[in-house]
C-alpha positions as CSV (number, residue, x, y, z in Angstrom):
1,M,-174.6,-19.7,-43.0
2,S,-174.4,-23.4,-42.3
3,S,-172.9,-22.8,-38.9
4,A,-175.8,-20.7,-37.9
5,F,-178.3,-23.3,-38.9
6,W,-176.7,-26.2,-37.1
7,E,-175.9,-24.0,-34.0
8,L,-179.6,-23.4,-33.7
9,F,-180.7,-26.9,-34.4
10,C,-178.3,-28.3,-31.9
11,V,-179.8,-26.1,-29.2
12,E,-183.4,-27.0,-30.3
13,H,-182.7,-30.8,-30.2
14,G,-180.3,-30.9,-27.1
15,I,-177.2,-31.8,-29.1
16,G,-173.8,-30.5,-28.0
17,P,-171.1,-29.2,-30.4
18,D,-169.5,-32.6,-30.3
19,G,-172.7,-34.3,-31.4
20,A,-173.5,-35.9,-28.0
21,S,-176.8,-35.5,-26.3
22,I,-176.9,-32.7,-23.8
23,T,-178.0,-33.7,-20.3
24,L,-179.5,-31.6,-17.5
25,D,-178.6,-32.7,-14.0
26,G,-177.2,-35.9,-15.4
27,Q,-180.4,-36.9,-17.2
28,P,-181.0,-36.5,-21.0
29,K,-183.6,-34.0,-21.9
30,A,-186.1,-36.2,-23.7
31,D,-188.4,-33.5,-25.2
32,F,-185.5,-31.8,-26.9
33,G,-184.6,-35.1,-28.6
34,E,-187.9,-35.4,-30.6
35,G,-187.4,-35.3,-34.3
36,R,-183.6,-35.5,-34.1
37,H,-183.5,-38.0,-36.9
38,V,-185.1,-35.6,-39.4
39,F,-181.9,-33.6,-39.8
40,Y,-179.4,-35.7,-37.9
41,E,-178.2,-39.3,-38.4
42,E,-176.9,-41.4,-35.5
43,T,-173.2,-42.2,-35.5
44,D,-171.6,-45.4,-34.5
45,C,-170.5,-43.9,-31.1
46,G,-174.1,-42.9,-30.2
47,G,-173.8,-39.2,-31.2
48,Y,-175.5,-37.3,-33.9
49,S,-174.2,-35.9,-37.2
50,P,-176.0,-33.4,-39.5
51,R,-177.5,-34.7,-42.8
52,T,-175.7,-32.1,-44.8
53,V,-173.1,-31.4,-47.4
54,I,-171.2,-28.1,-47.2
55,L,-169.3,-27.0,-50.3
56,D,-167.2,-23.9,-51.1
57,S,-164.8,-23.2,-53.9
58,E,-162.1,-21.9,-51.6
59,P,-161.0,-23.3,-48.2
60,L,-161.3,-20.3,-45.9
61,V,-164.9,-20.7,-44.8
62,I,-164.8,-24.5,-44.6
63,D,-161.6,-24.4,-42.6
64,E,-163.4,-22.3,-40.0
65,I,-165.8,-25.1,-39.6
66,R,-163.0,-27.7,-39.5
67,T,-161.3,-25.9,-36.7
68,G,-164.2,-24.3,-34.9
69,I,-166.3,-25.4,-32.0
70,Y,-168.4,-27.7,-34.2
71,R,-165.4,-29.4,-35.8
72,T,-166.4,-32.9,-34.4
73,L,-170.1,-32.5,-35.2
74,F,-169.8,-32.7,-39.0
75,N,-168.8,-35.7,-41.1
76,P,-165.4,-34.5,-42.5
77,R,-166.0,-36.3,-45.8
78,R,-169.0,-34.0,-46.4
79,L,-167.0,-30.8,-46.0
80,I,-165.9,-30.1,-49.5
81,S,-163.6,-27.2,-50.4
82,G,-161.3,-26.3,-53.3
83,S,-158.3,-24.1,-53.7
84,D,-159.5,-21.8,-56.4
85,D,-162.5,-19.4,-56.1
86,A,-164.9,-18.3,-58.9
87,A,-163.7,-14.7,-58.9
88,G,-167.3,-13.4,-58.7
89,N,-168.0,-14.8,-62.2
90,Y,-171.0,-17.0,-62.9
91,A,-169.4,-18.5,-66.0
92,R,-166.3,-19.5,-64.1
93,G,-168.3,-21.2,-61.4
94,F,-170.6,-23.0,-63.9
95,H,-168.0,-24.2,-66.4
96,H,-164.6,-24.3,-64.6
97,L,-165.4,-25.1,-60.9
98,A,-168.2,-27.5,-61.7
99,T,-165.6,-30.0,-63.3
100,Q,-163.7,-30.0,-60.0
101,H,-166.6,-30.4,-57.5
102,S,-169.7,-31.8,-59.1
103,T,-168.7,-35.5,-58.9
104,K,-167.7,-35.3,-55.3
105,F,-170.7,-33.3,-54.3
106,D,-173.2,-35.6,-56.2
107,D,-171.6,-38.6,-54.5
108,S,-171.8,-37.0,-51.0
109,L,-175.4,-35.9,-51.5
110,R,-176.4,-39.4,-52.7
111,R,-174.9,-41.0,-49.6
112,V,-176.8,-38.6,-47.4
113,A,-180.0,-39.3,-49.3
114,E,-179.5,-43.1,-49.2
115,A,-179.1,-42.9,-45.4
116,C,-182.6,-41.5,-45.1
117,D,-185.6,-43.8,-44.5
118,M,-187.9,-41.5,-46.4
119,L,-186.4,-38.5,-48.2
120,D,-189.0,-35.7,-48.1
121,G,-187.0,-32.8,-49.4
122,I,-183.6,-31.2,-50.0
123,C,-182.7,-27.6,-49.0
124,F,-180.0,-25.6,-50.7
125,F,-178.6,-22.4,-49.2
126,H,-176.5,-20.0,-51.3
127,S,-176.1,-16.5,-52.6
128,Y,-176.8,-15.3,-56.1
129,G,-174.3,-12.5,-56.3
130,G,-171.1,-14.4,-56.4
131,G,-169.7,-16.9,-58.9
132,T,-169.8,-19.9,-56.6
133,G,-173.3,-19.3,-55.3
134,S,-174.7,-18.6,-58.8
135,G,-172.6,-20.5,-61.3
136,L,-171.4,-23.5,-59.4
137,M,-174.7,-23.9,-57.7
138,M,-176.6,-24.0,-61.0
139,A,-174.2,-26.7,-62.3
140,L,-174.8,-28.8,-59.2
141,Y,-178.6,-28.3,-59.6
142,D,-178.4,-29.9,-63.1
143,P,-179.0,-33.6,-62.1
144,I,-181.3,-32.9,-59.1
145,D,-184.6,-33.3,-60.9
146,E,-183.6,-36.6,-62.5
147,E,-182.0,-38.1,-59.4
148,Y,-184.6,-36.9,-56.8
149,P,-187.8,-36.6,-58.8
150,K,-190.1,-37.1,-55.7
151,S,-188.3,-34.7,-53.3
152,T,-189.4,-31.2,-52.6
153,I,-186.5,-28.8,-53.4
154,F,-186.1,-25.6,-51.4
155,D,-183.8,-22.9,-52.7
156,F,-182.8,-20.3,-50.0
157,G,-181.2,-17.6,-52.0
158,V,-179.5,-14.4,-50.8
159,Y,-179.9,-11.9,-53.7
160,P,-177.6,-8.9,-54.2
161,D,-178.9,-5.5,-53.0
162,C,-179.3,-3.0,-55.8
163,D,-177.9,-0.1,-53.8
164,Q,-175.1,-1.9,-52.1
165,A,-173.2,-4.2,-54.4
166,F,-169.9,-5.8,-53.5
167,S,-169.1,-6.6,-57.2
168,V,-170.1,-4.9,-60.4
169,L,-170.9,-8.4,-61.8
170,E,-173.6,-9.1,-59.3
171,P,-176.6,-8.3,-61.7
172,Y,-175.2,-10.6,-64.3
173,N,-174.7,-13.4,-61.8
174,A,-178.1,-13.1,-60.2
175,V,-180.1,-13.0,-63.4
176,L,-178.1,-15.8,-65.0
177,G,-178.5,-17.9,-61.9
178,A,-182.2,-17.2,-61.4
179,S,-182.9,-17.9,-65.1
180,S,-180.7,-21.0,-65.5
181,P,-182.3,-23.9,-67.3
182,C,-180.5,-26.1,-64.8
183,K,-182.5,-24.9,-61.9
184,P,-185.0,-27.6,-60.9
185,D,-188.7,-27.2,-60.0
186,C,-188.4,-25.8,-56.5
187,I,-189.5,-23.3,-53.9
188,S,-187.2,-20.3,-54.1
189,L,-187.1,-18.0,-51.1
190,I,-185.8,-14.5,-51.6
191,F,-183.6,-12.8,-49.0
192,H,-181.7,-9.4,-49.0
193,N,-179.0,-8.6,-46.5
194,R,-180.0,-5.0,-46.5
195,A,-183.6,-5.9,-45.5
196,I,-182.4,-8.0,-42.6
197,I,-180.0,-5.2,-41.5
198,N,-182.8,-2.7,-41.5
199,I,-184.9,-5.0,-39.3
200,Y,-182.0,-5.4,-36.8
201,E,-181.4,-1.6,-36.7
202,R,-185.1,-0.8,-36.4
203,E,-186.5,-3.5,-34.1
204,V,-183.5,-4.7,-32.1
205,A,-181.5,-1.4,-32.0
206,I,-178.3,-3.1,-33.0
207,S,-176.1,-0.7,-35.0
208,N,-173.2,-3.0,-35.8
209,V,-175.0,-5.8,-37.6
210,T,-172.7,-8.7,-38.7
211,Y,-173.1,-11.6,-41.1
212,S,-173.6,-13.8,-38.0
213,H,-176.7,-11.8,-37.2
214,L,-178.0,-12.1,-40.7
215,N,-177.4,-15.9,-40.9
216,R,-179.0,-16.5,-37.6
217,L,-182.2,-14.8,-38.7
218,V,-182.3,-16.9,-41.8
219,A,-181.8,-19.9,-39.6
220,Q,-184.9,-18.9,-37.6
221,V,-186.9,-18.8,-40.8
222,F,-185.7,-22.3,-41.7
223,S,-186.4,-23.5,-38.2
224,G,-190.0,-22.2,-38.3
225,L,-190.5,-23.8,-41.8
226,T,-189.4,-27.2,-40.6
227,A,-190.6,-27.2,-36.9
228,G,-193.7,-29.1,-37.8
229,L,-191.5,-32.0,-39.1
230,R,-189.2,-32.1,-36.1
231,F,-191.5,-31.5,-33.2
232,Q,-195.0,-32.4,-32.1
233,A,-197.6,-30.5,-34.2
234,S,-201.3,-30.2,-34.2
235,L,-201.5,-30.9,-38.0
236,T,-198.3,-32.5,-39.4
237,S,-197.5,-32.6,-43.1
238,G,-194.6,-32.8,-45.4
239,L,-192.7,-30.2,-47.3
240,G,-194.6,-31.1,-50.5
241,E,-197.7,-29.5,-49.1
242,L,-196.1,-26.2,-49.2
243,Q,-195.1,-26.5,-52.8
244,T,-198.6,-27.7,-53.8
245,N,-200.3,-24.8,-52.1
246,L,-197.8,-22.0,-52.7
247,I,-196.8,-22.5,-56.4
248,P,-199.7,-22.0,-58.8
249,Y,-197.4,-22.3,-61.9
250,P,-193.9,-23.8,-62.1
251,T,-192.3,-20.5,-63.2
252,M,-193.8,-18.6,-60.3
253,H,-191.8,-20.4,-57.7
254,Y,-190.4,-17.4,-55.9
255,L,-191.6,-16.7,-52.4
256,M,-191.2,-13.8,-50.0
257,C,-191.0,-14.5,-46.3
258,S,-191.4,-12.7,-42.9
259,F,-190.9,-13.6,-39.3
260,Y,-192.4,-12.3,-36.1
261,P,-191.9,-11.4,-33.3
262,F,-188.4,-10.0,-33.8
263,M,-187.2,-7.6,-31.1
264,S,-184.7,-7.5,-28.2
265,P,-185.8,-8.4,-24.7
266,A,-185.4,-4.7,-23.6
267,I,-187.6,-3.4,-26.4
268,Y,-190.2,-6.1,-26.0
269,D,-190.4,-5.3,-22.3
270,A,-190.7,-1.6,-23.0
271,T,-193.6,-2.1,-25.4
272,S,-195.5,-4.5,-23.2
273,K,-194.6,-3.3,-19.7
274,P,-193.4,0.4,-19.7
275,K,-190.6,1.2,-17.2
276,T,-190.3,-2.4,-16.1
277,E,-187.0,-4.4,-16.5
278,V,-187.9,-7.9,-17.6
279,F,-184.7,-9.4,-16.1
280,I,-185.5,-7.9,-12.7
281,S,-189.2,-8.1,-12.2
282,C,-192.2,-9.9,-13.7
283,E,-195.7,-10.2,-12.6
284,N,-195.8,-13.9,-13.3
285,P,-192.4,-15.5,-12.9
286,S,-193.7,-18.7,-14.6
287,Q,-193.9,-16.7,-17.8
288,I,-190.1,-16.5,-17.9
289,L,-188.0,-19.6,-18.6
290,T,-184.2,-19.4,-19.0
291,M,-182.2,-22.5,-20.0
292,Q,-178.4,-22.5,-20.1
293,F,-176.5,-24.9,-22.4
294,G,-172.8,-24.0,-22.2
295,N,-172.5,-20.8,-24.1
296,F,-176.1,-20.8,-25.2
297,S,-179.1,-19.2,-23.4
298,L,-182.7,-19.6,-24.2
299,L,-185.1,-16.9,-23.0
300,I,-188.9,-17.4,-23.3
301,I,-191.2,-14.5,-22.1
302,T,-194.9,-13.5,-22.2
303,E,-197.5,-14.0,-24.9
304,L,-198.8,-12.4,-28.1
305,A,-202.2,-12.4,-29.6
306,N,-202.7,-14.3,-32.8
307,E,-204.4,-11.4,-34.5
308,T,-201.4,-9.1,-33.6
309,M,-199.0,-11.7,-34.9
310,L,-200.8,-11.9,-38.3
311,T,-201.0,-8.1,-38.7
312,E,-197.3,-7.7,-38.0
313,V,-196.0,-10.7,-40.0
314,L,-197.9,-9.5,-43.1
315,S,-196.5,-6.0,-42.9
316,D,-193.7,-4.3,-44.7
317,R,-191.7,-3.9,-41.5
318,F,-190.8,-7.6,-41.2
319,Q,-190.2,-8.5,-44.8
320,L,-186.9,-10.2,-45.3
321,A,-186.4,-8.9,-48.9
322,L,-186.4,-5.4,-50.2
323,S,-189.4,-4.2,-52.2
324,D,-190.6,-0.9,-53.4
325,A,-194.2,-2.1,-53.3
326,T,-196.3,-2.6,-50.2
327,F,-198.7,-5.3,-49.1
328,E,-201.6,-2.9,-49.7
329,D,-200.4,-2.3,-53.3
330,S,-199.7,-6.0,-54.1
331,V,-201.8,-9.0,-55.1
332,M,-201.3,-12.3,-53.3
333,L,-201.4,-15.7,-55.0
334,S,-200.9,-17.8,-51.9
335,C,-199.8,-17.5,-48.3
336,A,-198.6,-20.0,-45.6
337,L,-198.8,-19.0,-42.0
338,L,-196.7,-21.4,-40.0
339,F,-197.4,-20.9,-36.3
340,R,-195.2,-22.2,-33.6
341,G,-195.8,-22.6,-29.9
342,D,-198.8,-22.2,-27.7
343,V,-201.4,-21.8,-30.5
344,S,-204.4,-24.0,-31.2
345,P,-205.9,-24.7,-34.7
346,S,-209.1,-23.0,-33.6
347,G,-207.2,-19.9,-32.5
348,I,-205.4,-19.9,-35.9
349,N,-208.8,-20.1,-37.7
350,S,-210.2,-17.2,-35.8
351,A,-207.2,-15.1,-36.5
352,V,-207.2,-15.9,-40.2
353,E,-211.0,-15.1,-40.4
354,E,-210.3,-11.8,-38.8
355,L,-207.5,-11.1,-41.3
356,K,-209.9,-11.9,-44.2
357,R,-212.5,-9.5,-42.9
358,S,-209.9,-6.7,-42.6
359,H,-209.2,-7.0,-46.3
360,K,-205.5,-6.2,-45.5
361,V,-204.3,-8.6,-48.1
362,T,-205.7,-8.8,-51.6
363,F,-205.8,-12.2,-53.3
364,A,-206.2,-12.9,-57.0
365,D,-209.8,-13.7,-57.7
366,W,-208.8,-17.1,-59.1
367,C,-206.9,-18.0,-55.9
368,P,-209.8,-17.9,-53.3
369,C,-208.1,-20.4,-50.9
370,G,-205.1,-18.2,-50.2
371,Y,-204.6,-19.5,-46.6
372,K,-205.0,-23.2,-47.3
373,A,-201.6,-23.9,-45.7
374,S,-202.2,-21.8,-42.6
375,K,-203.2,-24.5,-40.1
376,R,-199.8,-26.1,-39.6
377,C,-198.8,-25.5,-36.0
378,C,-195.8,-26.8,-34.2
379,L,-196.4,-27.0,-30.4
380,Q,-192.7,-26.6,-29.6
381,P,-191.8,-22.9,-28.8
382,M,-189.0,-21.2,-30.7
383,S,-185.4,-21.2,-29.4
384,V,-183.0,-18.4,-29.9
385,I,-179.2,-18.2,-29.7
386,K,-178.3,-15.5,-27.2
387,A,-175.9,-13.8,-29.6
388,T,-178.8,-13.2,-32.1
389,G,-180.0,-10.4,-29.9
390,M,-183.7,-11.2,-30.2
391,V,-186.1,-12.5,-27.6
392,S,-187.8,-15.9,-27.7
393,T,-191.6,-15.9,-27.1
394,P,-194.0,-18.8,-26.4
395,R,-195.5,-18.3,-29.9
396,C,-194.1,-17.1,-33.1
397,I,-195.0,-17.2,-36.8
398,T,-193.2,-17.7,-40.1
399,S,-194.9,-16.5,-43.2
400,L,-194.2,-17.5,-46.8
401,Y,-196.2,-15.8,-49.6
402,N,-196.3,-15.7,-53.3
403,G,-197.5,-12.6,-55.2
404,T,-196.7,-9.6,-57.2
405,L,-194.3,-8.4,-54.4
406,V,-191.8,-10.7,-56.1
407,K,-191.9,-8.5,-59.2
408,S,-191.0,-5.4,-57.2
409,T,-188.2,-7.2,-55.4
410,L,-186.5,-8.6,-58.5
411,T,-187.1,-5.7,-60.9
412,G,-184.1,-3.7,-59.6
413,I,-181.5,-6.3,-60.3
414,G,-183.2,-6.9,-63.7
415,D,-182.9,-3.2,-64.6
416,Q,-179.2,-3.2,-63.7
417,F,-178.7,-6.3,-65.9
418,I,-180.4,-4.5,-68.9
419,V,-178.2,-1.4,-68.5
420,M,-175.0,-3.5,-68.6
421,N,-176.2,-5.9,-71.2
422,N,-177.1,-3.1,-73.6
423,K,-173.5,-2.0,-73.6
424,K,-172.2,-5.6,-73.4
425,A,-170.2,-4.5,-70.4
426,F,-167.8,-7.2,-69.0
427,Y,-168.8,-9.8,-71.6
428,Y,-165.2,-10.7,-72.0
429,W,-164.9,-12.2,-68.5
430,Y,-167.8,-14.5,-69.1
431,L,-167.0,-15.4,-72.7
432,C,-163.4,-16.4,-71.9
433,E,-164.8,-18.9,-69.3
434,G,-167.0,-20.8,-71.8
435,M,-170.2,-18.8,-72.0
436,E,-171.8,-17.8,-75.3
437,E,-173.1,-14.4,-76.0
438,N,-176.7,-15.5,-76.7
439,E,-176.9,-16.8,-73.2
440,F,-177.2,-13.3,-71.8
441,Q,-180.2,-12.5,-73.9
442,E,-181.8,-15.8,-73.2
443,A,-181.5,-15.3,-69.5
444,L,-182.9,-11.8,-69.8
445,D,-185.9,-13.0,-71.9
446,D,-186.7,-15.6,-69.3
447,F,-186.4,-13.1,-66.5
448,Q,-188.6,-10.6,-68.2
449,S,-191.1,-13.2,-69.1
450,L,-191.5,-14.0,-65.3
451,M,-191.8,-10.3,-64.5
452,G,-194.5,-10.0,-67.2
453,D,-196.5,-12.9,-65.7
454,Y,-196.6,-11.1,-62.4
455,E,-197.5,-7.8,-64.1
456,I,-200.5,-9.5,-65.9
457,I,-201.7,-10.8,-62.6
458,D,-201.3,-7.4,-60.9
459,Q,-203.2,-5.6,-63.6
460,A,-206.0,-8.1,-63.8
461,A,-206.5,-8.1,-60.1
462,K,-206.5,-4.3,-59.9
463,S,-208.9,-4.1,-62.8
464,A,-211.3,-6.5,-61.0
465,L,-211.0,-4.5,-57.8
466,N,-211.8,-1.3,-59.7
467,K,-214.9,-2.9,-61.1
468,V,-216.0,-4.0,-57.6
469,G,-215.2,-0.6,-56.2
470,C,-217.3,1.1,-58.9
471,S,-220.1,-1.4,-58.3
472,I,-220.1,-0.7,-54.6
473,K,-219.9,3.0,-55.2
474,N,-222.9,3.0,-57.6
475,E,-224.9,0.9,-55.1
476,L,-224.1,3.3,-52.3
477,T,-225.1,6.2,-54.5
478,L,-228.4,4.6,-55.4
479,K,-229.1,3.9,-51.7
480,T,-228.3,7.5,-50.9
481,I,-230.8,8.7,-53.6
482,K,-233.5,6.4,-52.2
483,M,-232.9,7.7,-48.7
484,I,-233.1,11.4,-49.9
485,C,-236.3,10.7,-51.9
486,T,-237.9,9.0,-48.9
487,F,-236.9,11.9,-46.7
488,I,-238.5,14.3,-49.1
489,M,-241.8,12.3,-49.4
490,L,-242.3,12.0,-45.6
491,P,-245.5,13.8,-44.5
492,K,-245.2,16.8,-42.3
């Protein structure tokens, strides 16, 4: 996943795989260099190195970075790997592996933070299904709140799919990790591999979807989330604004996300210009811009209406997490619409007002300012790695939203946890690694408490809507009766 992020960011900022600035016709591309220092630090030789620490309990994945095309981009002291994995066991990662890696990780992270002029936030990327991503990650989280109290923490978590598990222990690992008392106050984004695969198969017509495709799409979400910090924006703000506007209560820190547009060049062309090949002909050649950087190619074509983008990004089709509920059936608490590209604040306002009038999204009555964070707009258009298979347009949108959809998304993994926990299945593997039996029930209680909070909001909002609906119905009935009476009383 880390390789996908830095691959995209290097293209966006004109940085080569060796950390040097990319030049076009012998001259540095200045506009690609804006905001480089947000996620990169300058090296002694004039190059750039990512502000990141990459950790894995086994060496296989880290060795791919050490020997790959980006081997000279990263600081080797910040590539941390062990010789023993977590065996897909939360307890082993939390108790056993933490003793091996926590000190080195904390020291590396502290050095990265100290090199920043003004630390705004820290972003963590991991999975919840395995022992390393759940157990070891929660152990590493333990000192974060104390050491970085003023920093916004983002947790990008890939959760296990209920219908496609790689390990029978995934429900245990996911619930124990999500309910861990070590987890800091943060913004937790939920991703499902199956949801992203479905989008690729449906929208891009790629049947053989790999983990590289999945990681590159998550990288696009992260790029859209941070574009306003790295490039010129109409209204700039820090990451803390998102936490302030999207998290109504500390426990309700889980967010769903969507990204649009997401389609291949061929499909995009077929929907906008039937029977026209985009690579062969175009009515306005200036609408197509292709830039080549070694093995990377950026393709930018045509334009999308703001209203269309809002309708699509707030639809079930482009949700990056699986959910049995739909937007129409759910209640929103907050929503951030992060536009990017050729979009003006006035255009955003018009599109949002149109969305409000359509009543497509239902907000809780105590959250009237659901779109408060919607005016952030980065003027730099999106970039796309050619291998991603998707097209880059002059404008795109990343949506983050908090609401009762979260309950539907996490309920499945919780139900599987309950079935196993009732039979105390596989307890031995956790207890022998240092866990206590009561920790299972405590994690389940916390998890069910969160689900209960969303259920209360859902029921309260639906009850209020029913009352409004009955009131409107009664009013319409009364008006109809008056019209009938008036009609009857009209003189002949």
